[in-house]
C-alpha positions in Angstrom: 255.2 -8.9 -5.5 256.2 -5.4 -6.4 252.6 -4.2 -6.3 252.4 -0.6 -7.2 256.0 -0.5 -8.4 256.8 1.8 -11.3 257.0 -0.1 -14.6 260.5 0.2 -16.0 261.1 -0.5 -19.7 264.6 -1.1 -20.9 265.9 1.5 -23.3 266.3 -0.9 -26.3 264.9 0.6 -29.5 263.1 -1.4 -32.2 265.4 -2.8 -34.9 268.5 -1.7 -33.0 271.7 -3.8 -32.9 271.0 -4.5 -29.3 267.5 -5.8 -30.0 268.7 -8.0 -32.8 271.5 -9.3 -30.5 269.1 -10.1 -27.7 266.8 -11.9 -30.2 269.7 -14.0 -31.5 270.6 -15.1 -28.0 267.0 -15.9 -27.2 266.5 -17.9 -30.3 269.9 -19.7 -30.5 271.2 -19.9 -27.0 274.7 -18.7 -25.9 276.8 -17.4 -28.8 280.4 -16.2 -29.2 281.2 -12.6 -29.9 282.6 -13.7 -33.2 279.3 -15.5 -34.2 277.2 -12.5 -33.2 279.5 -10.2 -35.2 279.0 -12.3 -38.3 275.2 -12.6 -37.9 274.7 -8.9 -37.1 277.3 -7.7 -39.7 278.7 -5.1 -37.4 282.3 -3.8 -37.2 284.0 -5.2 -34.1 284.3 -1.8 -32.4 280.6 -1.2 -32.8 279.7 -4.7 -31.6 281.9 -4.4 -28.5 280.2 -1.1 -27.7 276.7 -2.6 -28.0 277.7 -5.7 -25.9 279.3 -3.5 -23.2 276.0 -1.6 -22.9 274.0 -4.8 -22.6 276.4 -6.2 -20.0 276.1 -3.0 -18.0 272.3 -3.3 -18.2 272.4 -6.8 -16.8 270.5 -8.3 -19.7 273.4 -10.5 -20.8 276.4 -12.2 -19.2 280.0 -12.9 -20.1 280.4 -16.7 -19.9 284.1 -16.7 -20.5 285.9 -18.0 -23.5 284.0 -19.8 -26.2 285.4 -23.1 -27.6 287.4 -22.4 -30.8 289.2 -24.8 -33.1 291.0 -22.1 -35.0 292.0 -18.4 -34.5 291.7 -16.4 -31.4 289.3 -17.6 -28.6 286.2 -15.5 -28.5 284.0 -14.4 -25.7 280.9 -16.5 -25.0 277.8 -14.4 -24.3 274.5 -15.5 -22.8 271.3 -14.0 -21.6 271.2 -13.2 -17.9 270.2 -16.3 -16.0 267.8 -14.4 -13.8 265.5 -13.2 -16.7 262.0 -14.5 -16.1 258.8 -14.1 -18.2 255.3 -14.7 -17.0 253.1 -16.4 -19.6 249.3 -16.6 -19.2 246.8 -18.5 -21.4 243.4 -17.6 -20.2 240.5 -19.6 -21.7 236.8 -19.6 -21.1 237.1 -22.5 -18.7 240.7 -22.8 -17.8 243.9 -21.0 -17.1 247.5 -22.0 -17.8 250.4 -20.1 -16.3 254.1 -20.7 -17.0 257.3 -19.0 -15.9 260.1 -19.2 -18.4 263.7 -18.2 -18.5 265.2 -15.8 -21.1 265.4 -18.6 -23.7 261.6 -19.3 -23.2 262.3 -22.6 -21.6 259.7 -23.5 -18.9 260.8 -23.1 -15.3 257.5 -23.9 -13.6 253.8 -23.8 -14.4 250.3 -24.2 -13.0 247.0 -25.0 -14.6 243.5 -25.1 -13.3 239.8 -24.7 -14.2 238.3 -21.2 -14.0 235.2 -19.5 -15.3 236.1 -16.4 -17.2 232.5 -15.2 -16.7 233.5 -14.7 -13.0 234.9 -11.3 -14.2 238.2 -9.6 -14.2 238.5 -8.9 -10.4 238.1 -12.6 -9.5 240.2 -13.9 -12.3 243.1 -11.4 -11.7 243.0 -12.2 -8.0 243.5 -15.9 -8.9 246.3 -15.0 -11.3 248.1 -13.1 -8.5 247.7 -16.0 -6.1 249.1 -18.5 -8.7 252.1 -16.3 -9.4 252.6 -15.9 -5.6 252.7 -19.7 -5.3 255.2 -20.0 -8.1 257.4 -17.2 -6.5 257.3 -19.0 -3.1 258.5 -22.2 -4.8 261.5 -20.3 -6.2 260.5 -20.0 -9.9 261.3 -16.3 -9.9 262.3 -13.3 -7.8 260.9 -10.7 -10.2 259.3 -10.8 -13.7 260.8 -9.0 -16.6 257.6 -9.0 -18.6 254.2 -10.7 -18.8 252.2 -11.9 -21.9 248.6 -12.9 -21.6 246.0 -14.3 -24.1 242.3 -13.9 -23.5 239.3 -15.5 -25.3 238.0 -12.5 -27.2 238.9 -9.5 -29.4 241.7 -7.4 -28.0 242.8 -3.8 -28.5 246.5 -4.7 -28.3 247.7 -1.1 -28.4 245.7 -0.2 -25.3 245.9 -3.6 -23.7 242.2 -4.4 -23.2 239.5 -6.8 -24.4 237.0 -5.2 -26.7 233.3 -6.4 -26.6 234.3 -10.1 -26.0 231.1 -12.2 -26.4 232.0 -14.8 -23.8 233.7 -12.5 -21.3 230.9 -10.5 -19.5 232.4 -7.6 -17.5 235.7 -7.5 -19.4 234.8 -5.0 -22.1 237.5 -2.3 -22.1 238.9 -3.5 -18.8 242.4 -2.1 -18.4 244.0 -5.5 -18.3 247.6 -4.5 -19.3 247.7 -1.5 -16.9 246.4 -3.7 -14.1 249.0 -6.4 -14.6 251.8 -3.8 -15.0 250.8 -2.2 -11.7 250.4 -5.5 -9.9 253.7 -7.0 -11.0 255.9 -4.0 -11.7 256.9 -5.0 -15.3 255.7 -4.4 -18.8 252.8 -6.5 -20.0 251.1 -7.3 -23.3 247.6 -8.5 -24.0 246.4 -10.4 -27.1 243.7 -12.8 -28.2 244.2 -16.4 -27.2 244.1 -17.7 -30.8 246.8 -15.2 -31.7 249.2 -16.2 -28.9 248.6 -19.9 -29.8 249.4 -19.1 -33.4 252.6 -17.2 -32.4 253.7 -20.1 -30.2 253.1 -22.7 -32.9 255.0 -20.6 -35.4 258.0 -20.1 -33.1 258.4 -23.7 -31.8 255.7 -25.8 -33.3 254.8 -27.4 -36.7 254.5 -24.0 -38.4 258.2 -23.1 -37.9 259.4 -21.2 -41.0 255.9 -21.0 -42.5 255.2 -17.4 -43.6 251.5 -17.7 -44.5 249.4 -19.9 -42.3 246.2 -20.1 -40.2 246.0 -21.4 -36.7 242.5 -22.5 -35.9 241.7 -22.6 -32.1 238.7 -24.8 -31.4 237.7 -24.7 -27.8 234.7 -23.2 -26.0 234.9 -20.6 -28.7 236.5 -20.8 -32.2 239.1 -18.3 -33.3 241.9 -18.0 -35.9 245.4 -16.6 -35.7 246.3 -15.3 -39.2 249.9 -15.0 -40.3 250.6 -13.2 -43.6 254.1 -12.8 -45.0 255.6 -13.8 -41.6 253.6 -11.4 -39.5 250.5 -11.8 -37.5 247.4 -9.9 -38.8 245.1 -8.5 -36.2 242.9 -6.2 -38.3 242.1 -2.6 -37.7 240.7 -3.0 -34.1 241.8 -6.5 -33.1 238.8 -8.5 -34.4 240.6 -10.3 -37.2 240.2 -14.1 -37.0 237.0 -14.2 -35.0 235.7 -16.9 -37.3 233.4 -18.5 -34.7 230.9 -15.7 -35.6 230.8 -16.3 -39.3 227.2 -17.1 -40.1 226.4 -20.4 -41.7 222.6 -20.3 -41.5 220.4 -17.3 -40.6 217.8 -19.7 -39.3 220.2 -21.5 -37.1 220.6 -21.6 -33.3 221.3 -18.5 -31.4 224.9 -17.7 -30.7 226.3 -16.0 -27.6 227.1 -13.0 -29.7 223.3 -12.5 -30.2 223.2 -13.5 -33.8 221.8 -16.7 -35.2 223.6 -19.6 -37.1 227.2 -18.7 -36.3 229.8 -21.5 -36.6 230.3 -21.3 -32.8 226.6 -22.0 -32.2 227.0 -25.3 -34.1 230.4 -26.4 -33.1 232.6 -25.4 -30.1 232.9 -26.6 -26.5 229.6 -25.2 -25.3 227.6 -26.2 -28.4 229.1 -29.7 -28.4 228.3 -30.2 -24.7 224.8 -29.0 -25.3 224.2 -31.4 -28.1 225.8 -34.2 -26.1 223.5 -33.6 -23.1 220.5 -33.6 -25.3 221.5 -37.0 -26.8 222.2 -38.3 -23.3 218.8 -37.3 -21.9 217.0 -38.6 -24.9 218.7 -42.0 -24.7 219.9 -41.9 -28.2 223.5 -42.4 -26.9 223.8 -45.0 -24.1 227.4 -44.0 -23.8 226.6 -40.3 -23.2 223.7 -41.3 -20.9 226.1 -43.3 -18.8 228.5 -40.4 -18.6 225.7 -38.0 -17.6 224.5 -40.4 -14.9 228.0 -40.9 -13.5 229.2 -37.2 -13.5 226.0 -35.2 -13.7 227.3 -33.4 -16.8 228.6 -34.4 -20.2 231.4 -32.5 -21.9 233.1 -32.1 -25.2 235.8 -34.4 -24.0 233.2 -37.1 -23.4 232.2 -36.7 -27.0 235.8 -37.2 -28.1 236.2 -40.3 -26.0 232.9 -41.6 -27.3 234.0 -41.1 -30.8 237.2 -43.1 -30.2 234.9 -45.9 -28.9 232.8 -45.6 -32.1 229.7 -44.4 -30.4 227.4 -43.5 -33.3 226.1 -40.2 -31.8 229.5 -39.0 -30.8 230.9 -39.8 -34.2 228.1 -37.9 -35.8 228.6 -34.9 -33.5 232.3 -34.8 -34.4 231.7 -35.2 -38.1 228.9 -32.6 -38.2 231.2 -30.1 -36.3 234.2 -30.8 -38.5 232.1 -30.4 -41.6 230.9 -27.0 -40.6 234.4 -25.9 -39.6 235.7 -27.2 -42.9 233.0 -25.1 -44.7 234.2 -21.9 -43.1 237.9 -22.7 -43.6 237.3 -23.5 -47.3 236.1 -19.9 -47.7 239.2 -18.6 -45.9 241.5 -20.6 -48.1 240.0 -19.0 -51.2 240.4 -15.6 -49.7 243.9 -15.8 -48.0 245.6 -18.8 -49.8 247.6 -20.0 -46.8 250.4 -22.6 -47.1 249.4 -24.4 -43.9 246.4 -24.8 -41.6 247.0 -25.9 -38.0 244.1 -26.9 -35.7 244.6 -26.5 -32.0 242.7 -25.7 -28.8 240.8 -28.0 -26.4 238.7 -29.6 -29.1 241.8 -30.6 -31.1 241.8 -33.5 -28.7 239.0 -34.9 -30.9 242.0 -35.7 -33.1 242.0 -37.5 -36.4 238.2 -37.9 -36.5 237.8 -34.1 -36.6 240.8 -33.6 -38.8 239.5 -36.1 -41.4 236.2 -34.4 -41.7 237.7 -30.9 -42.0 240.1 -32.1 -44.7 237.3 -33.8 -46.6 235.1 -30.7 -46.8 238.1 -28.4 -47.6 239.3 -30.6 -50.4 235.8 -30.8 -51.8 235.0 -27.1 -51.7 238.3 -25.4 -52.4 239.9 -25.1 -55.8 242.7 -27.6 -56.3 245.4 -24.9 -57.0 244.8 -23.7 -53.4 244.8 -27.1 -51.7 247.1 -29.2 -53.8 250.0 -28.7 -51.4 248.1 -27.5 -48.4 248.9 -29.4 -45.1 246.0 -29.4 -42.7 247.5 -30.7 -39.4 247.0 -30.8 -35.6 249.0 -28.5 -33.4 252.4 -29.9 -32.5 252.6 -28.0 -29.2 249.1 -28.9 -28.1 248.1 -27.3 -24.7 251.5 -25.5 -24.6 250.9 -23.4 -27.7 249.3 -20.6 -25.7 251.9 -20.2 -23.0 254.7 -20.5 -25.5 253.2 -17.7 -27.5 252.5 -15.6 -24.4 256.2 -16.0 -23.3 257.4 -15.0 -26.8 255.4 -11.8 -27.0 256.5 -11.0 -23.4 260.1 -11.4 -24.4 259.5 -9.1 -27.4 258.7 -6.4 -24.9 262.1 -6.8 -23.3 264.1 -6.9 -26.4 262.0 -4.4 -28.3 261.3 -6.4 -31.4 258.6 -4.9 -33.6 
């Protein structure tokens, strides 16, 4: 698995013609030399020189003559068919891994439940095992780059989680360096809400939206913030950690140590806790039956109960949606986004959740900010994270800023 191999980074500088050319091929598929020349606005001699360099590097391939109705036939260029990216979406209770080709199309993937509290050694061992399984199945020979999202604040520059509330043992763990050493390729680490937001903007409902918020509602609650077409991470990677915005100083204790945070009221863990209390008290026969059958009740059980019109489940979803809407109303007044996308595991609560969030936002925000504001569910769903992770990995290869 190339363990211990020296990490080689291709010599493609940011904003160079080569980087822009690789990005065009990634985003549009194979293109003719003539099309690339028009899009890059380069003299033919310069374009041919840049293409020759990329052909020699093995990053692109000459696919012969491109179809042409008029004029001279042009060379068709494509990304190398052997390019492979490793995409990892690590949540508090699950992990999704995907191998993609150079166009970010999925080649193979695996998903399973994990407990991030098991710590970096156990989780990274499992990641290595899952990649080994995919390699044995022929999904890749070697990886060109890896992107990973984790459920907590991240110092992207140094590639490590920073004081993540729900990730004990991960604080300042050298995650990027460990992955690069293990797999012999460049790696990038970011917050899970950020990679979901990047994925949704690239191939989801937020395509072509320059100012938007992606709200991840899972075990924890986070927000990917896009301003003027670029993701905003803040000074030290904590931007968007909206789960720890305080709603009531006298509220329940949160995992961060404070009281009354949004996440203490609504999130996977809080929803499961409230559901179990309702099941044990007998106020919800539906949840009581789920507890007796499975020994636990989950946020997913609450969602299913809401669909079946269980009064307690409906109340839990509405209460959570109301509190989330309260926080988002404040963000709308501050940032004035042109779209809000809700994703993550609890987005499976669907229209019941969405309706409550919308109601509170439209009641509490000024009309000029919400008059044309779409508040929608993620189009990519569970694939938002791996799509974003693959994209940021590809940016390492093509050196996009």
